[in-house]
C-alpha positions as CSV (number, residue, x, y, z in Angstrom):
1,X,133.7,34.9,85.1
2,X,131.9,32.7,82.4
3,X,132.5,29.6,80.9
4,X,132.6,30.6,77.5
5,X,135.7,33.3,78.0
6,X,138.0,30.4,77.3
7,X,136.6,29.5,74.2
8,X,136.4,32.9,72.6
9,X,138.7,31.7,69.9
10,X,137.5,28.3,68.6
11,X,140.7,26.4,67.8
12,X,141.2,22.7,66.4
13,X,140.8,21.4,70.0
14,X,137.5,22.5,70.3
15,X,136.4,20.7,67.2
16,X,138.4,17.8,68.1
17,X,137.0,17.5,71.6
18,X,133.5,17.5,69.9
19,X,134.7,14.9,67.6
20,X,136.3,12.7,70.2
21,X,133.4,12.6,72.1
22,X,131.5,10.5,69.2
23,X,134.5,8.7,68.2
24,X,134.3,6.9,71.7
25,X,137.9,7.5,72.8
26,X,138.9,4.9,75.4
27,X,140.6,7.3,77.6
28,X,139.9,10.6,78.9
29,X,140.8,13.7,76.8
30,X,142.2,16.9,78.4
31,X,139.7,19.8,78.1
32,X,140.6,22.4,75.4
33,X,142.6,25.3,76.6
34,X,143.0,27.7,73.6
35,X,145.7,29.8,73.7
36,X,144.3,33.0,72.4
37,X,142.7,34.2,75.3
38,X,142.9,34.0,79.2
39,X,141.0,31.1,81.0
40,X,137.8,32.1,82.6
41,X,137.9,33.7,86.2
42,X,135.5,32.7,88.8
43,X,132.1,34.3,89.1
44,X,131.6,37.7,90.6
45,X,135.5,38.2,91.2
46,X,137.0,40.9,89.4
47,X,140.5,39.9,88.0
48,X,142.5,42.7,89.6
49,X,141.2,42.2,93.0
50,X,142.0,38.5,93.8
51,X,144.4,37.5,96.4
52,X,144.8,41.2,97.2
53,X,145.5,42.4,101.2
54,X,145.5,45.8,102.7
55,X,148.0,48.5,101.3
56,X,149.2,49.0,104.6
57,X,150.6,45.4,104.4
58,X,153.7,46.2,102.2
59,X,155.6,49.4,101.5
60,X,157.7,49.9,98.4
61,X,161.1,48.4,98.4
62,X,164.0,51.0,98.4
63,X,166.4,51.1,95.6
64,X,168.6,48.2,95.2
65,X,171.8,48.2,97.3
66,X,175.2,48.1,95.6
67,X,177.1,44.7,95.9
68,X,179.6,46.2,98.5
69,X,176.3,46.4,100.6
70,X,175.6,42.8,100.8
71,X,177.0,42.2,104.2
72,X,174.9,45.2,105.4
73,X,171.6,43.9,103.9
74,X,172.3,40.3,105.3
75,X,172.4,41.7,108.7
76,X,169.4,43.8,108.4
77,X,167.7,40.5,106.9
78,X,168.5,38.6,109.9
79,X,167.5,41.4,112.3
80,X,164.2,41.9,110.5
81,X,161.1,41.7,112.4
82,X,158.2,41.5,110.1
83,X,157.5,39.6,106.9
84,X,157.1,42.7,105.0
85,X,160.6,44.1,105.7
86,X,162.0,40.4,105.0
87,X,160.4,40.6,101.6
88,X,162.0,43.8,100.8
89,X,165.4,43.1,101.9
90,X,165.3,39.7,100.2
91,X,164.3,41.1,97.0
92,X,167.3,43.9,97.0
93,X,169.7,40.7,97.8
94,X,167.9,38.8,94.7
95,X,168.7,41.6,92.5
96,X,172.5,41.2,92.9
97,X,172.6,37.5,91.6
98,X,175.8,36.0,92.2
99,X,177.0,38.6,94.3
100,X,174.5,37.9,97.0
101,X,176.2,34.8,98.0
102,X,177.4,36.3,101.2
103,X,173.8,36.4,102.4
104,X,173.2,32.6,102.1
105,X,173.1,31.8,105.8
106,X,170.5,34.3,106.2
107,X,168.6,33.1,103.1
108,X,168.8,29.7,104.4
109,X,167.2,30.7,107.7
110,X,164.2,32.5,106.0
111,X,163.4,29.3,104.1
112,X,161.9,28.2,107.6
113,X,159.9,31.5,107.8
114,X,156.2,31.1,108.8
115,X,155.2,33.4,106.3
116,X,155.1,32.0,102.8
117,X,156.3,35.4,101.1
118,X,159.6,35.3,102.5
119,X,159.9,31.6,102.1
120,X,159.4,31.8,98.2
121,X,161.5,34.8,97.7
122,X,164.2,33.3,99.8
123,X,164.2,30.4,97.5
124,X,164.3,32.5,94.4
125,X,167.3,34.6,95.6
126,X,169.1,31.2,96.2
127,X,168.5,30.3,92.7
128,X,169.6,33.6,91.3
129,X,172.9,33.1,93.3
130,X,173.6,30.1,90.9
131,X,176.2,27.6,91.4
132,X,177.4,29.0,94.4
133,X,174.5,28.2,96.3
134,X,174.6,24.2,95.3
135,X,174.8,23.4,99.1
136,X,171.2,24.9,99.5
137,X,169.8,22.2,97.1
138,X,168.7,19.8,100.0
139,X,166.9,22.7,101.7
140,X,165.2,23.6,98.6
141,X,164.1,20.0,98.0
142,X,162.4,20.0,101.4
143,X,160.4,23.0,100.2
144,X,159.0,20.9,97.5
145,X,156.6,19.7,100.0
146,X,155.6,23.2,101.3
147,X,151.8,23.7,101.5
148,X,152.2,26.9,99.6
149,X,152.2,26.3,95.8
150,X,154.3,29.4,95.1
151,X,156.9,28.4,97.5
152,X,157.1,24.8,95.7
153,X,157.5,26.5,92.4
154,X,160.2,28.7,93.4
155,X,161.9,26.0,95.2
156,X,161.6,23.8,92.1
157,X,162.8,26.7,89.8
158,X,165.6,27.6,92.2
159,X,167.1,23.9,91.8
160,X,166.8,24.2,88.1
161,X,168.6,27.6,88.1
162,X,171.5,26.3,90.0
163,X,171.9,23.4,87.8
164,X,171.7,26.0,84.7
165,X,174.4,28.1,86.1
166,X,176.7,25.1,87.1
167,X,178.9,25.0,83.9
168,X,181.4,22.5,85.4
169,X,181.9,19.3,83.0
170,X,183.4,17.3,85.9
171,X,181.1,17.7,88.8
172,X,182.3,16.4,92.2
173,X,180.6,13.4,93.5
174,X,179.2,15.1,96.4
175,X,177.5,17.9,94.2
176,X,176.5,15.3,91.6
177,X,174.7,13.5,94.6
178,X,172.7,16.4,95.8
179,X,171.5,16.8,92.1
180,X,170.6,13.3,91.6
181,X,168.9,13.3,95.3
182,X,166.6,16.2,93.8
183,X,165.3,14.2,90.7
184,X,162.6,12.0,92.6
185,X,161.2,14.9,94.4
186,X,160.9,17.1,91.3
187,X,159.4,14.0,89.4
188,X,156.8,13.8,92.2
189,X,156.4,17.6,91.8
190,X,155.2,17.2,88.0
191,X,151.9,16.0,89.3
192,X,151.4,18.6,91.9
193,X,148.1,20.4,92.0
194,X,149.2,23.8,91.1
195,X,150.1,24.3,87.3
196,X,153.0,26.7,88.1
197,X,154.8,24.2,90.4
198,X,154.4,21.5,87.7
199,X,155.8,23.6,85.2
200,X,158.8,24.6,87.1
201,X,159.6,21.1,88.1
202,X,159.6,20.2,84.6
203,X,161.9,22.8,83.5
204,X,164.3,22.0,86.6
205,X,164.2,18.3,85.5
206,X,165.1,19.1,81.8
207,X,168.1,21.0,83.4
208,X,169.1,18.2,85.9
209,X,168.5,15.4,83.1
210,X,169.0,17.1,79.9
211,X,168.9,13.7,77.9
212,X,165.3,13.2,77.0
213,X,166.1,9.5,76.6
214,X,167.0,9.4,80.3
215,X,164.2,11.7,81.4
216,X,161.1,10.3,79.6
217,X,161.1,7.0,81.3
218,X,161.4,8.6,84.8
219,X,158.4,10.7,83.8
220,X,156.5,7.8,82.1
221,X,157.0,6.0,85.4
222,X,155.4,8.8,87.2
223,X,152.5,9.1,85.0
224,X,151.9,5.2,84.9
225,X,151.4,5.3,88.9
226,X,149.0,8.2,88.7
227,X,145.3,8.6,88.4
228,X,144.0,10.1,84.9
229,X,142.9,13.0,87.1
230,X,146.5,13.8,88.0
231,X,147.8,12.8,84.7
232,X,145.8,15.2,82.7
233,X,146.8,18.2,84.5
234,X,150.6,17.3,84.1
235,X,150.0,16.9,80.4
236,X,148.4,20.2,80.0
237,X,151.6,21.7,81.6
238,X,153.9,19.7,79.2
239,X,151.5,21.0,76.5
240,X,152.0,24.7,77.6
241,X,155.7,24.2,76.9
242,X,155.0,24.1,73.5
243,X,158.1,23.0,71.2
244,X,160.4,22.6,74.3
245,X,158.5,19.6,75.6
246,X,158.4,17.7,72.1
247,X,162.0,16.2,72.4
248,X,160.7,14.7,75.6
249,X,157.2,13.6,74.2
250,X,159.1,11.9,71.1
251,X,161.0,9.7,73.7
252,X,157.8,8.9,75.6
253,X,156.2,7.7,72.3
254,X,158.8,4.9,72.5
255,X,157.4,3.7,75.5
256,X,154.1,1.5,75.4
257,X,152.8,2.7,78.9
258,X,153.2,6.5,77.9
259,X,152.7,6.5,74.2
260,X,148.8,7.4,74.7
261,X,149.4,10.1,77.0
262,X,152.4,11.3,74.8
263,X,149.9,11.5,72.0
264,X,147.4,13.5,74.1
265,X,150.1,16.2,75.0
266,X,151.3,16.4,71.4
267,X,147.6,17.0,70.1
268,X,147.3,20.1,72.5
269,X,150.7,21.3,71.2
270,X,149.5,21.4,67.7
271,X,151.5,22.7,64.9
272,X,154.7,23.3,67.1
273,X,154.8,19.3,67.3
274,X,155.6,18.9,63.9
275,X,158.8,16.9,64.7
276,X,156.5,14.1,65.7
277,X,154.8,13.5,62.5
278,X,156.6,10.4,61.5
279,X,156.3,8.5,64.8
280,X,152.6,9.7,65.1
281,X,151.8,8.4,61.5
282,X,153.5,5.1,62.4
283,X,151.3,4.8,65.5
284,X,148.1,5.9,63.7
285,X,148.9,3.0,61.3
286,X,149.9,0.2,63.5
287,X,148.8,0.6,67.2
288,X,146.3,-0.3,69.6
289,X,142.9,1.3,68.5
290,X,142.9,4.0,71.3
291,X,146.5,4.9,70.3
292,X,145.7,4.9,66.6
293,X,142.7,7.2,67.3
294,X,144.6,9.6,69.6
295,X,147.5,9.8,67.2
296,X,145.2,10.6,64.4
297,X,143.9,13.3,66.3
298,X,147.2,14.6,67.2
299,X,147.9,14.7,63.4
300,X,144.7,16.7,63.0
301,X,145.9,19.3,65.5
302,X,149.3,19.6,63.8
303,X,147.6,20.3,60.4
304,X,149.4,21.1,57.4
305,X,152.6,20.4,58.5
306,X,151.5,16.8,59.0
307,X,151.2,16.2,55.2
308,X,153.5,13.4,55.4
309,X,150.9,11.3,57.3
310,X,148.5,11.7,54.5
311,X,149.0,8.1,53.1
312,X,148.9,6.3,56.9
313,X,145.5,8.2,57.3
314,X,144.0,7.3,53.9
315,X,144.6,3.6,54.8
316,X,142.6,4.3,57.9
317,X,140.0,6.0,55.9
318,X,139.5,2.4,54.3
319,X,139.7,0.4,57.3
320,X,136.9,-1.5,59.0
321,X,136.9,0.4,62.2
322,X,133.9,2.9,62.0
323,X,135.4,5.4,64.6
324,X,139.0,5.5,63.3
325,X,137.5,6.2,59.7
326,X,135.8,9.1,60.8
327,X,138.9,10.3,62.7
328,X,141.0,9.9,59.7
329,X,138.3,12.0,57.6
330,X,138.6,14.7,60.2
331,X,142.3,14.5,60.2
332,X,142.5,14.6,56.3
333,X,140.3,17.9,56.3
334,X,142.6,19.7,58.9
335,X,145.7,18.7,56.9
336,X,144.2,20.0,53.6
337,X,146.4,17.8,51.4
338,X,145.1,17.7,47.7
339,X,145.9,14.1,48.0
340,X,143.0,13.6,50.2
341,X,140.4,15.1,47.8
342,X,139.2,11.9,45.9
343,X,139.2,9.7,48.8
344,X,137.1,12.2,50.7
345,X,134.5,12.4,47.9
346,X,134.3,8.7,47.8
347,X,133.7,8.8,51.6
348,X,131.0,11.5,51.2
349,X,129.0,8.9,49.3
350,X,129.1,6.5,52.2
351,X,125.8,5.4,53.8
352,X,127.3,6.1,57.3
353,X,125.7,9.8,57.6
354,X,128.5,10.7,60.3
355,X,131.4,9.8,57.9
356,X,129.8,11.3,55.0
357,X,129.4,14.6,57.0
358,X,132.7,14.7,58.0
359,X,134.3,14.0,54.7
360,X,131.8,16.7,53.3
361,X,133.4,19.1,56.0
362,X,137.0,17.9,54.8
363,X,136.4,18.8,51.3
364,X,135.0,22.1,52.1
365,X,138.0,22.8,54.0
366,X,140.0,21.6,50.7
367,X,137.8,24.0,48.5
368,X,136.6,26.9,50.4
369,X,135.8,29.0,47.6
370,X,133.3,26.1,46.1
371,X,129.9,27.4,47.3
372,X,128.3,23.9,46.3
373,X,130.6,22.1,48.6
374,X,130.4,24.5,51.4
375,X,126.4,24.3,51.2
376,X,126.4,20.6,50.8
377,X,128.6,20.4,54.2
378,X,126.6,22.9,55.9
379,X,123.4,20.8,55.1
380,X,124.9,17.4,56.2
381,X,126.2,19.0,59.3
382,X,123.0,20.8,60.2
383,X,121.6,17.2,60.3
384,X,123.9,16.4,63.2
385,X,122.3,19.1,65.3
386,X,119.1,17.1,65.8
387,X,120.9,13.8,66.8
388,X,119.8,12.0,70.1
389,X,123.8,11.6,70.6
390,X,125.3,14.9,72.4
391,X,128.6,14.1,70.9
392,X,127.2,14.2,67.4
393,X,125.6,17.5,68.4
394,X,128.8,19.0,69.9
395,X,130.7,17.9,66.7
396,X,128.3,19.3,64.2
397,X,128.2,22.6,66.2
398,X,132.0,22.7,66.1
399,X,132.2,21.6,62.3
400,X,129.2,24.5,61.5
401,X,131.5,26.7,63.3
402,X,134.3,26.1,60.8
403,X,131.9,26.4,58.0
404,X,130.1,29.7,59.1
405,X,132.9,31.6,57.9
406,X,132.9,30.2,54.2
407,X,128.8,30.4,54.1
408,X,127.0,33.4,53.1
409,X,125.5,36.0,55.2
410,X,122.0,34.5,55.1
411,X,123.4,31.0,56.4
412,X,125.5,32.4,58.9
413,X,122.7,34.0,60.5
414,X,120.4,31.0,60.4
415,X,123.4,29.2,61.9
416,X,123.6,31.9,64.9
417,X,119.9,31.2,65.6
418,X,120.4,27.5,65.9
419,X,123.7,28.0,68.4
420,X,121.5,30.2,70.4
421,X,118.9,27.5,70.7
422,X,121.5,25.0,71.6
423,X,122.9,27.0,74.5
424,X,120.6,25.3,76.7
425,X,121.0,21.9,75.4
426,X,120.6,19.1,77.9
427,X,124.0,18.3,77.5
428,X,126.4,20.8,79.0
429,X,129.0,20.3,76.4
430,X,126.7,20.8,73.5
431,X,125.9,24.5,75.4
432,X,129.7,25.1,75.5
433,X,130.4,24.3,72.3
434,X,127.4,26.4,70.9
435,X,128.7,29.3,73.2
436,X,132.1,28.9,71.5
437,X,130.6,29.0,67.8
438,X,128.9,32.2,68.7
439,X,131.9,33.8,70.1
440,X,133.9,33.1,66.9
441,X,131.1,34.6,64.9
442,X,131.5,38.0,67.0
443,X,129.4,40.7,65.7
444,X,127.2,38.4,63.5
445,X,125.9,36.9,66.9
446,X,125.4,39.8,68.7
447,X,121.7,40.8,67.9
448,X,120.7,37.4,68.3
449,X,122.4,36.9,71.6
450,X,121.4,40.2,73.0
451,X,117.8,39.4,72.2
452,X,118.1,36.6,75.0
453,X,118.9,39.1,77.6
454,X,115.2,39.8,78.1
455,X,114.8,36.1,79.0
456,X,115.6,35.0,82.5
457,X,116.5,31.5,81.5
458,X,118.8,32.5,79.0
459,X,120.4,35.6,80.6
460,X,123.4,34.4,82.2
461,X,124.7,32.4,79.4
462,X,124.1,35.5,77.0
463,X,126.2,37.6,79.1
464,X,128.9,35.2,79.1
465,X,128.9,35.1,75.3
466,X,128.7,38.5,75.1
467,X,131.6,38.9,77.6
468,X,133.8,36.7,75.7
469,X,132.9,38.5,72.4
470,X,134.3,41.6,74.0
471,X,134.5,44.8,72.0
472,X,132.6,43.6,69.3
473,X,129.3,43.3,71.4
474,X,129.2,47.0,71.9
475,X,125.6,47.1,70.1
476,X,124.3,45.1,73.4
477,X,125.4,47.7,75.9
478,X,122.3,49.5,76.4
479,X,120.6,46.0,77.4
480,X,123.3,45.0,79.4
481,X,123.7,48.1,81.4
482,X,119.8,47.8,82.2
483,X,120.7,44.3,84.0
484,X,123.0,46.1,86.5
485,X,119.9,46.7,88.4
486,X,118.7,43.2,88.0
487,X,117.3,41.6,91.3
488,X,119.7,38.8,90.9
489,X,123.3,39.7,92.2
490,X,124.9,37.2,89.9
491,X,123.2,38.7,86.9
492,X,124.4,42.2,88.1
493,X,127.7,40.8,88.5
494,X,127.9,39.0,85.1
495,X,126.6,42.2,83.3
496,X,129.3,44.3,84.7
497,X,131.8,41.8,83.7
498,X,130.4,41.8,80.0
499,X,130.7,45.6,80.0
500,X,134.3,45.4,81.4
501,X,135.0,43.2,78.3
502,X,133.4,45.7,75.7
503,X,135.8,48.2,77.6
504,X,135.9,51.9,76.4
505,X,132.7,51.0,73.8
506,X,130.8,50.8,77.2
507,X,131.2,54.2,78.2
508,X,127.5,54.9,78.3
509,X,127.3,52.8,81.3
510,X,129.7,54.6,83.6
511,X,126.6,56.3,85.7
512,X,125.1,52.9,86.2
513,X,128.4,51.2,87.3
514,X,129.3,54.3,89.4
515,X,125.9,53.7,91.3
516,X,127.2,50.2,92.1
517,X,130.1,51.8,94.1
518,X,127.7,52.9,96.8
519,X,128.1,51.8,100.6
520,X,124.6,50.2,100.3
521,X,125.9,47.8,97.5
522,X,127.3,44.4,98.3
523,X,130.9,44.0,98.4
524,X,131.1,41.7,95.0
525,X,129.2,44.1,93.2
526,X,131.5,47.0,94.0
527,X,134.6,44.9,93.0
528,X,133.1,44.0,89.7
529,X,131.8,47.8,89.1
530,X,135.2,49.1,89.7
531,X,136.8,46.4,87.4
532,X,134.3,47.5,84.8
533,X,135.3,51.1,85.2
534,X,138.7,50.4,84.9
535,X,138.4,48.5,81.8
536,X,136.4,51.3,80.3
537,X,139.4,53.8,80.9
538,X,139.3,57.6,80.4
539,X,135.8,58.0,79.7
540,X,135.2,56.7,83.4
541,X,136.8,59.9,84.8
542,X,133.4,60.8,86.5
543,X,133.9,58.0,89.0
544,X,137.5,58.9,90.2
545,X,136.4,60.6,93.3
546,X,134.5,57.5,94.4
547,X,137.3,55.1,93.4
548,X,139.9,57.2,95.4
549,X,137.7,56.8,98.3
550,X,137.6,53.0,98.0
551,X,141.3,52.9,97.4
552,X,141.7,53.4,101.2
553,X,139.0,50.9,102.1
554,X,140.0,48.5,105.0
555,X,138.6,45.8,102.5
556,X,142.0,44.9,100.9
557,X,140.3,43.4,97.7
558,X,138.3,46.5,97.1
559,X,141.4,48.7,97.9
560,X,143.1,47.0,95.1
561,X,140.6,47.0,92.5
562,X,139.6,50.5,93.0
563,X,143.2,51.8,93.0
564,X,143.9,49.5,89.7
565,X,140.9,50.9,88.3
566,X,141.7,54.7,88.9
567,X,145.2,54.1,87.5
568,X,143.5,52.8,84.2
569,X,141.4,56.0,84.3
570,X,144.2,58.4,85.1
571,X,147.7,56.7,84.7
572,X,149.4,59.8,84.7
573,X,148.7,60.2,88.6
574,X,152.1,59.9,90.3
575,X,150.6,59.7,93.8
576,X,148.1,57.0,92.7
577,X,151.4,54.9,90.8
578,X,153.1,55.0,94.2
579,X,150.0,53.6,96.1
580,X,149.4,51.2,93.3
581,X,152.7,49.4,93.0
582,X,152.5,47.4,96.1
583,X,148.9,46.2,95.5
584,X,149.6,45.2,92.0
585,X,152.5,43.2,93.2
586,X,150.5,41.2,95.4
587,X,147.9,40.8,92.4
588,X,150.8,39.2,90.6
589,X,151.0,36.5,93.0
590,X,147.5,35.7,93.2
591,X,145.9,32.6,92.0
592,X,143.5,34.3,89.6
593,X,144.8,34.2,86.2
594,X,143.2,37.3,85.0
595,X,144.5,39.2,88.1
596,X,148.0,38.4,87.2
597,X,147.5,39.2,83.9
598,X,145.8,42.7,84.5
599,X,148.4,43.6,87.1
600,X,151.5,42.4,84.8
601,X,149.9,44.9,82.1
602,X,149.3,47.8,84.7
603,X,152.9,47.4,86.1
604,X,154.1,47.7,82.4
605,X,152.1,50.8,81.9
606,X,153.7,52.5,84.9
607,X,157.1,51.7,83.8
608,X,160.6,52.3,85.6
609,X,158.7,53.7,88.5
610,X,157.5,50.2,89.1
611,X,161.0,48.8,89.5
612,X,160.5,47.0,92.9
613,X,157.9,44.8,91.2
614,X,161.0,43.4,89.0
615,X,161.0,40.2,91.2
616,X,157.6,39.3,91.2
617,X,157.5,40.2,87.1
618,X,160.7,38.0,86.5
619,X,158.9,35.2,88.6
620,X,155.7,35.3,86.7
621,X,157.4,35.9,83.3
622,X,159.5,32.6,84.2
623,X,157.0,30.2,85.8
624,X,153.6,31.4,85.5
625,X,151.2,28.5,84.3
626,X,149.6,30.7,81.7
627,X,151.3,31.6,78.6
628,X,149.3,34.7,78.1
629,X,150.5,36.0,81.7
630,X,153.9,35.1,81.1
631,X,153.9,37.0,78.0
632,X,152.5,40.1,79.7
633,X,155.0,40.0,82.4
634,X,157.7,39.6,79.9
635,X,156.4,42.7,78.0
636,X,156.0,44.7,81.4
637,X,159.8,43.9,82.2
638,X,161.0,45.4,79.1
639,X,159.3,48.9,80.3
640,X,159.9,48.6,83.7
641,X,163.5,47.4,83.2
642,X,164.6,48.1,79.6
643,X,166.9,45.9,78.3
644,X,170.3,47.1,77.6
């Protein structure tokens, strides 16, 4: 789906990235990943359909066995002839936790299974057994090199679970040696290509080496030996751990070779990194230029809790480094301390137009009710939209997006027009910032954006923006519906995605979407049409007969999304629920973030009848790379398996 979906809430990071581009930071910055909405999915792929296989591939698991039946389960596992039957039996053993230790030999044997599904489930079951499975750690370490990322994720998580369950204060030397031998492989996994594996490895390391002062140097060495393209994803994973990563990052700030990267991660964490304000303030006042710059941006990300850093930032505002002065003005505006008012007012009078604009923006943040200050800041920022420097244009868009909510209706609509014009800026980053700004303005932007749907050159980006705006874009439903018959299949798909984002308010599009379910329609069109109908919900009931037909399709993706959609339209259909559960379980294990999110929500809606999905939901709730998906899975668990 569209690039702008991930920017539908413009956080500090969108502004900071725009500013960082013009401040000339010496090292690469991680792209913004706002937490308020799921990351964008790939074009033309409906979220609920990704990584799906035919329904016949899996049958619902029977009820969990009693602890006394572990031996029987172990024997059945040893005799199982298909990956599906092994998966079902392993899940039953896993539910028993420590009581499943009698099945350890069989679980260890499955770690060599040719199919990754039994492999990762066996690793997870071993982890759930806890301390009694410590002898399996060498086998789990070997799985850290597995080709399947979920296997790697569960192997890392299992090592961490074993250690977490080990309450011994005096660990025998042979066991301590096994734990120690896992540290280096786990450290290497912290830069794995898959974010789930990275997160699980970092969590496991924090359990094996709980002292941040000991762990930080190990991780710093790993970062120092890696390329930025490898480092940045690892930092994203750290940042996604929020406050839990801060103690570790505080130690990393003490190491010269990791100091810069630690500030990058702290900047992503934002307000929850408030414990780092003091060392960041010291670094902002007395470090290398690139370190001072990034520390200043990290303080800006922390915002109001960084008030103690204001004196250091005020010194930077008066320094000889132009880039640092600009960054300090930005940070002071984000922190919002009254002590910065007079210095920022002085900076507004600077001959440096960029510093003047940023300082004016900062004063507007301090005095949001002062119409004159807001108008002045808007005027200065608008000049940046005409700059030859794309970084300045991007920063101007981000700053104006902040100010738009403070301006009057006339100015907001003028800004909308300018943002729409920048969607096709020669610099892609400026276009992305403009799209994010339009999304933030929501219904104020809809009319201007929908007007561009008539232009083939702007159509796709306009659809992406409208999709990110979501239900507030309901006024554009007629124009979007018309595009379901566009000659360009990509336009048709994006139109269906936009209607899906609008949800129930797009009910008028049901007949047109139903037509896209025809046998003569391309497979991709049917995927997204079914997804959109599911998101519309009860109003799409006329399409249920066709969706039921498609739920039996030999196309596993189509069967999955059609079943999911029908379940969203008629959630009370018990027959459909039975068919949907195995498909949704598969979607939970897919690589597409929105697929996992939708599957988790749908399983939660099903409730206790979806108990066979508990192992997958637990996996996702614990180790998924997306906090939204983790939260959705955790919420689903409370409905599927109510807390006692």
